[in-house]
C-alpha positions in Angstrom: 0.0 0.0 0.0 2.8 2.4 0.8 4.5 2.1 -2.6 1.1 2.8 -4.3 0.7 6.0 -2.2 4.3 7.1 -3.1 3.7 6.6 -6.8 0.4 8.5 -6.6 2.1 11.4 -4.8 5.0 11.4 -7.3 2.6 11.5 -10.3 0.5 14.3 -8.6 3.7 16.3 -8.1 4.6 15.9 -11.7 1.2 17.0 -12.8 1.2 20.1 -10.6 4.7 21.1 -11.8 3.6 20.7 -15.4 0.4 22.7 -14.8 2.2 25.6 -13.1 5.6 25.4 -14.7 5.6 28.9 -16.1 4.6 30.4 -12.8 7.3 28.4 -11.1 9.9 29.5 -13.6 8.9 33.2 -13.2 9.0 32.8 -9.4 12.5 31.3 -9.6 13.8 33.8 -12.1 12.6 36.7 -9.9 15.5 35.9 -7.7 18.5 37.7 -9.2 21.2 35.2 -8.4 19.3 32.3 -9.9 18.5 34.4 -13.0 22.2 35.3 -13.4 23.3 31.6 -13.0 20.7 30.5 -15.6 21.8 33.1 -18.1 25.5 32.1 -17.7 24.7 28.5 -18.1 22.5 29.2 -21.2 25.3 31.2 -22.8 27.5 28.2 -22.7 25.3 26.2 -25.0 26.5 26.2 -28.6 24.6 28.6 -30.8 22.7 30.5 -28.1 25.0 33.5 -27.9 25.1 33.7 -31.7 21.3 33.6 -32.0 20.9 36.3 -29.4 23.6 38.7 -30.5 23.7 37.8 -34.2 27.4 36.8 -34.2 28.5 34.2 -36.7 28.2 30.7 -35.3 31.3 28.8 -34.5 29.7 25.4 -35.0 29.2 23.7 -38.4 25.5 23.7 -37.9 23.6 26.9 -38.4 20.1 26.5 -37.0 
């Protein structure tokens, strides 16, 4: 019975997060240090910086 309750709670948590994901992201990114870390991490992905600033991409793939 306990594993069934655990699975039901886990699924409920996932559904709640999916339903309110944008509100959760906005609440998280309202905190400046989390927003700065997220921007720094995003800029490390290939192609993100070039798409934002219009610089030539250093990768072979131009999406």
